[in-house]
N, C-alpha and C positions, 0 to 999 in steps of 0.2 A: 351624314344626316344634314348638317348645316350647308355643305356645298350643294347637295341636291335641292334643298329648299331655296337657295340663292338662284340656282338655274331656273327652277320653276317660277320663282318670283319675278325674274327678268322677263320671261315670256308673258306673265300676267300683267306686268307693268306696261308693256308695249300694247297689249290688248286694251287696257284702260285708256291709255293715251290716244289710241285710235278712235275709240268710242267718243271720248271728249272732243277730239278734233272734228269728228263728223257732226256731233251735236252743235258745236260752236259754229260750224259752217252753215248748218241748216237754220239755226236760230238767227244768225247774223244776216241771212238773206231775207228773213221774214220782216217786212216793214210796210209802212203805208206809202212809201215813195214809188213814183212811176218813172220808168226808164224811157228816155227819149234819145233820138240820134243827135250827134254833135252838130249837124246842120240846123236842126230845129233850135238848139241852144243859141247858135249864132244869130238866127233870125229873131229870136226873142230878145237878144241883146240889142239888136238894131232898133227894135220897137221900144226899148227902155223898160222891158218887163222883168228884168233880172236885177236882183239886189246884191246877191253874194254868190260867188263860185269858189267852192273848196276843192282843191286838187289833192287827191290821194294817189300818188303814182300815176297810173293811167286812168284811174277812176275819178269822176267828177260828181260833186254834190251841189246841185243848183237850187238856190232859194229865190223864188220869185217875189215880186212886190206884193203879191197876195199871200205871202207866207206859205206858199206851196213848195214842197220839197220834191225835186226831181233828181234823177241820177242819169249819168251818161258816161261814155268812155271816149277817150281820144286815142289817136294813133300813137304807138310807142315811140318815144324820142321827140315828139313834137311839143311845142309850147303853146299854152292857151293864150297868152298875151300876144304872141306873134300871130296866131290864128285870128284873133280879134282885130289886130292892127291891119292885117292883110285884107280884112273885110271892111275896112274904113271905120272901125269903132275905136274910140278912145276911152278906155276904161275909166280914166280919171275924170274926164269931162262928163261921162255918163253917170257919175256917182256909183260906180260898180266896184265892189270889193272883191279882189281875187286873193284868196288865202291858199298858200301852198303849205301842206302838212306832210311831215315825214311818215313813213309806214310804221304802224304799230308793231312793237316787238312781239307782243303776244299774237297779234294777227299774223305776222310774218311766220312765227314759229308754227302755228297751226296750219298756215297755208303750205309751208314746206312739208309738214307731216302729212297733210292731206294729199299732196302731190306724189310724195314718195312712200306713202303708207303701204301700198301693196308690196313694193320691193322690200321695205324694211320688215314687214310682217312675215313674208315668206322666208326672208333671210334668217330671222329669229327662229322660226319653226325648224328650218333646216339645221341650224346650229344646235338646237335642243335635241333633235333626233340623232345628230352625230355624237353628242355627248352621251346620250343614252346608249347608243350602240357601242361606244367606247367603254362605258361602264360594264355592259354585259360581256364585252370581249375580255375585259380584265378579269371579271368573275369566272368566265369560262377557262381562261388560262390559269387561274388560281386553283383549279381542280387538281392540277399536278403538283401543287405545293403541299408539303407535309403539314399535318394538323397537330403535330406533337406539341405538348405543353412543356415549356422549359422552366425549370426551377433553378435559380442561381444558387450556387453553393454558400454564399454569405447570408442568405436568408434563413430565418428560423425553420428548422426541419426536424424530421424524426431521427432519433438515434437508437443505438442498440439497447439503451436503457428502457425504451418504450416498447420493446419486444420481449415477451416472456413466453416460456413454454417451448422454445425452439433453440435450446442451447447448442446442440450439435450443428444445426444449420448456421447459427451465428459464428461458430468456430470456423466453418468452411469458408464463410464470406469475409472473415477478418483478414485473410490473406489477400483478397481482392482489394480491400481497403488499404492494406499496407503497400500494395503495389502502386495504387493511385497516389498515395502520399509520398512514398519513397521509392520511385522506380529504379533509381541508380543502384540501390542495394541489391536488386535482383538482376539487373542488366549486367553488372560486373561479373556475375557468376554464370552468365550465358543463359539465364532463364528468360523465357518469353512471356509476354502478357497473355493471360487466358482470354481468348477472343470472345467466348460466350459462356454464360452460366445459366442453366435451365433450372428453374424452381418448379418442383413437382409436388403436388399435394391436393388433398380434397378441398372443396370450396370452404372458405372461411378459416383456413389454417394460417393465414397471415403472409401469403406470398407477396402481395403488393406492399404491405407494410414493411416487410423485410427488405425489399428492394429500395424503398425510400430511406430506410435506415442506413443502408450502405452508402447512399448518396450523402446523407447527413453526416455520417462519420468521416467520409472522405473529403467533404467540403468542395465538391466539384459540381459543375452543371449537370442537371438530371433531365433528360428528355423522356417524357412519358407519353405513350400512345397505345391505343387498343388495336388488336389485330384486325378487327372489323372495320376500322377507319381507313384501311388501305384500299378496300374494295369499293368500287363504284360501278355504275351501269355502263360507263364509257370505257372502252378498251384502252389499255395502256395507262390509265390514271393511277392504278395501284403501284405499278413499277416506277412511275414518275415520282410518286410520293416517297417511295423507298429511297430513290436516288437523292431527293432533296433532303430527307431526314439524315442520311449518312453524310451528306455534304455539310450540313449544319454541325453535325457531331465532330467532324474533322476540324472545322474552323474553331470549335470551342474545346478542343482536347487540352488536357485530359477531362473526360466526361463519361457519363453512363447513359446508355440508350436502353430504356425499358419498354418491352413489348408485352403488354398484358393480353392474356388469352391468345397466344400465338397459334393455337390450333385452328383459329378461324381462317388463316391463310397457309398454315404449315402442314396440312393433311397430305396423305399419300397422293402423288401425282398420278393422273390417269383414273382417279376415282370419281371425278365430277361428271356432270352431264354434258359439259362442253368439250370433252376430249382434251387433246394436247394443247389446244388454243384457248383453253378456259382462262378468263381474266385472273382468277385466283391463282392458277398455276404460273402465269406470267409474273405475278407479284412474288410468289415464292421463289421463282428462278432469280429474280432481281435481288432478293434477300440473300440467297446463296452466293451470288456474285459479289455483293458488297461485303459480306463477311469474309470471303476469301481475299478480297482486295485490301483488307486492313494491313497496315504495316505495324511492326512492333513499336516503332517510335511514335505512333499516333496516340497511344495511351487511351484508346476508346474501348470500353467493355460493353458488351451487349448482355443484358439480363432479360430473360423471358420467363413467363409463367404459364402453366397449363395444368389442368386436372385430367387430361386425357393424353398422356405420353404415348400410349399404344397406337394412336392414329397418326402420329407425326411421321413425316417423310424421313427415311433412313439417311438421306443425304444431309438433312438438317442436323441430325444427331451425331454425326461422325466427329471424331477429334479434329480440331482445326476450325470448327465452327462453334459448336457447343462442347467445350472441353470438359465441363463439369456438370454433373447432375446432382442437385441438392434436393433431398426429399424431406418434406414437412409432413409428419404424421399428426394424427389427433393427439392432443396433449395428454400425458398421464396425470395421475393424481397430484404429483408435485408440480407439474407444469400448470395444471388448472388453478392451483392455489396461487401461483405466481401471477398468472393472468388476471385472476380476480383482484389481486392486490394492485396491479397496474391500473385496472379500470375503476377501482374504488378510490384511487388517489384523488383527493380534493373533495370527496363526498363525506358528509357526516354519518358515521356508522355508530350504532348503539353498542353498548358494552356486551350485549348478548350475542353479537354477530361473531361467528367463528368461521373464517374463510376456509380453514382446513376441513371442517365438517361439511361445508357447502360443496367443496370440491369432491367429496365422496358421493354426494347426491347427483353429480353432473357427469357421470360416466358416459363417454361418447360425445360430449359437447366439444365443438370447435371453439377457436378463439372468438369468432364472430358471435357464436351462440352465447358465450360467457359475457361478452360486451352487451348483448341484448338483455341478458339476465339482470345485470347490474342496473341497466337503464330502466327495465320494467320495475325493479324493486324501488328505484327512486321515484318513478311516476306513481306507484302505488302508495308510497309513504306520503307524497304530496297530496294525493287524493284523500288520504285519511287525516290530513291536516297535522302531520307529525313534523317535528324538526330534525329527526334522525331516522335513518333507515334501520329497521330492526330485523331480527331473525325471522319473524313471521312474514315480513314482506319478501324476504329472500325465498322462504319455503313456498310461498304462493307463486312467486315468479318462476320457480323451477317447473311447477305444473303448467303455468301459462305458456312457457316456452316449448315444453314437450307436447302438450295436448291442446292448448288454447284456453281461453277464459271459461269460467263456469257459465253454463247456459241455463239460467234460472227460468227463462221463458219456455223451455222445453217441458211441456206438461206431461206428467206421467201419472197413471192411476196407481192406487195402492197395490193392486195386484202386480203391476209391472215393476214397481219398486221392490216388492217382495221377491220377484223372480231375479232381479238384478242383484239383490243382497245375497241370496243363496248362490247365484252364479259366481260372484266375486269371492264369496267365502270359500267356495270349492277350489278356486285357483289358489287362494292364500293357504288353506290347510294343506293341500298337496305339496305346494312349493316349500312350505315350512318344514314338513316332515321328511321329504326326500333328501338324502345326504348330499347329492351332487348338484342340487338346484341352488340358485342364488338366493340369499336371504331376502325375505319379504320386508320391504321398507314402508309400504303404504298401501292401503286398500280403501277405495272410496266408491260410492254409488252416485256421486254427483256427475252430471253429464258435462263433458268437456269435448269440444270439437265434434267429431262424428261418433264418439264413444258414449254409451249409456253409463258405464262405470269403468273402473280401471284398477288393476293390481300391478304394482310396480315392485320389481325385484332388482336389487343392486348387488353386483359382485363385491366381495370383500377386498379384492385387489384387481388391478387391471390385468387382462389376459390377452394373449395373442393367439392362443391355440385352444381348441375345444376337443375334449375327449369323448369317447363313445358313451361313457356313463353320463356325462353332462348332457349330451344330446337326448338320451333316453329320459332323463329326469325332466328336462325342459319340455319334451313332448308330453309327458304325463301331466305336468302342470298345465299345459295348454288344454288338455282334455278334461281337466278338473271341472271346468265350468259346465260342459255338457253333462258330465256324470252327476253333478250336483242338481241340475234341473230334473234329470230323470229320477234321481233318488228322492227328491222332495215332492215333486208334483206329478210324477208318473209319465209314461211314454207318450200319452196323448197330449200333454201340455208342454212338450219341448218347443223351443222358440228358435228364431233365426239369430239370436244373439251370439251363438257360438260359431257362426259362419267364418269369421276371421280366425278363430282358434283352430278350426278344422283345416283351413287353408294353410296356416303356418305349420301345423303338425305334419300335414301331407308333404309340403315342400321340404321340410326339414328331413323327413324320411327319405324322399327321393334324392335329395342332395347327398345324404349319407351313403346311399347305394351307388349312385352314378358318378359322383365326383370324389368322394373320400375313401372309397373302397372298404366300407364298413359292413359288408355283407359276407356271411359265412359261405353261402351257396355260390355267389359270384366271384368271390375272391378279391384280392387287391388290384383292381384295375378300374379304369374310368370308362364310361359309356356315353357316346354322343359328343360330337365336335361342334362347338358353338361357332356360328358364322355371324358376321356383322358387316354391314356396308360402311365403309369409311366415310362416305359422303354424308350418311345420316348420323354416324358416330354412336350407334347403339346396336345391341344385339337384336336381330330380327328372325333368326331361324336356328335350327339345330340339325346338323348333318347326322343322319342315323348311320352308325358304323357297326351295327349289331343285327342279328337275325331276329325273326319273329319269335322264335323260341326263347331267346334271351330276353326279349321285350316282355314276354309273359312271366318269365322268372323275376324280372325287375318289378313288375306289378305285384307279384306274389310277395316279394320281400317288403315292398312298401306297405302293403296291406297288413303283413305280419307285424311290422314295427309299430304301425298306428294302433293295431289291435292290442298289442302288448302294452302300449302306453295307456290305452283306455282301461285295460284290466288293472293296471297298477294304480291308477287314479281311483278306480272303483274300490279296490281293496283298502286304500288309505282312508277314504271317507267312510267306509263301512266300519272300520275299526276305531274311528274317532267321531262318532255321531254327535256325542255331547258337545265337544268343542266346536264342531261344525255348526250346530244349531245356535250355540251361544254367540259365535262370531256373526252369524247372519242377523240375529236379533240386535246385537250391538250396532251393526251397520244401519239397520232400520231406525234405530233411535238416535245415533250420533252422525250418521252419513259417512263418516271417515274414521278409519282405525289405523293408527301407526303400528310400526313393527313391534313396539314394546307391548301393545295390547295383545297381540297374537302370542308372544312369548309368555305373557302372564296366564293365558288360558291353560298352558301345559305345566306351568310351575306351581299353580295353586290348585287346591282340591276343587273339583267342580261343584257349583252350587246345586241345590235341589232342582230337579227338572220339573218345572211347573207348566210346561207347554207341550204341545204335540211333538213327538219325536219323528224324525224322518222315516218314511216308509221303506219297506224292503227294496233293495235294488233290483230292478228288472234286468233281464238279460240284455247285453249290449246289442244295439242295432248295427247290422253290417252295412251301414251307409257311408263308410269312409272311403 
């Protein structure tokens, strides 16, 4: 910035000096004096009409006896006194004063500038253009330099204590830290350094945080760069940046090179639009070469992260490049409690805050989601002018993270609120009474995000597998909203509110049939091979590997499963009309019902029914 300002200022200074010199010359020439030839000056001297002659170099200023000022010029190198004496004039006898003055410094300076101004000006412009071209050239050549950010090991960094909910992953990476700290311990036994460690996990599971923790624990330089930063529009730039990055790493060994989102450059070769000469593929080839070129003595480890390991090139995943693959799953209930404890450190928590209980409410949350949860709770407490973060703020933040803030501005009529209340009550009653459905934690008719209401069920424990009975009960719970609308308002008053429920139930049924082999007619096999374009990184089609007859059977099985779920929901609500109506009225009055309220409906004797009871259930509509 400063050097550029100085270069521009130099050019501006020359322009100002040129303008001043021109103005000085113009105004210095403007006067009342009259210029006469030197012969006329000599003639006037003979007649005694000259009082004073001032000599300024080759210029003459003549003052006559009439006090008239004239100007003239003599030949260069000649003397005014000699010229007068040669003409027979004695200046002393004629009472004529001849004053010889030296050239003015300022005038000489401006005279020189005026004479050489074009040359100086164009020279300055040429210099300025050369400097600009040199700067652009340097910027162009810098494209090939790595943009990796280097963190020195002695700077404060992240440690394993800052990482929670990933105990198994930390154990895998502790060996990497031990090798960087004490390489001789491994080299004496003939063990070689792991050249690469690939961190695989869903977004927000802490891959980048764990990589920085490895650097902090090892106390070595840490080079961090994103995979997308290798690729530019110019051919060969990505490969050049890879070479520069690994050269820096070798000079600073032992160190860690971390490439975040490596799938940006590490996808299957031949899958791009540019063929084998695609810039991304050239970058990938250079990464493969550099990782193969590492020597054991370099003590350089490459960490990379991705959430799409299925699209990476097989040459990148083979042993010798990425020797280890560390998987980071979503945290379980114990891990979520530990993560909440880490993110709550330094924040004032009220006595009623139970992090273990909050962890039960956050099934499916990643580490990033939990961090956002704690931050939202802190913001909400500050908005309420509290000095501590209470349990109510955490409960509200769970809903905000999952669904968004409450939309009070979304105006609903009384009839729409009534429909929403009975719709959500249908979900809750069916989900509460079915054995294999998850317990109901909360029911609300408050609008959040794109939903008009919400029924949230939470599993009692984390699960990795789903059973057939669980699928059927969850489908019945999904159909509970539509059945509730039909039961209370009749077939002519059904709404579009159940569209998402119908979609979820249908997709669940089709998945059971085509992917999980949970169909008695079709048996334990899968149907349809999913295809995806690696370049796009997502599923775009399904290859049909079955006949039209099988397709009809699949449709029949899906229809049967959805119809069975509908009938089960209908039976549950028909047998529990009283509790169904009571819960709907409670929602209309209080807007939100916790799981304890639903349990109380079935543990206490029902109060007298003073309101209209739900109408008889109509026959189910075959619109699934």
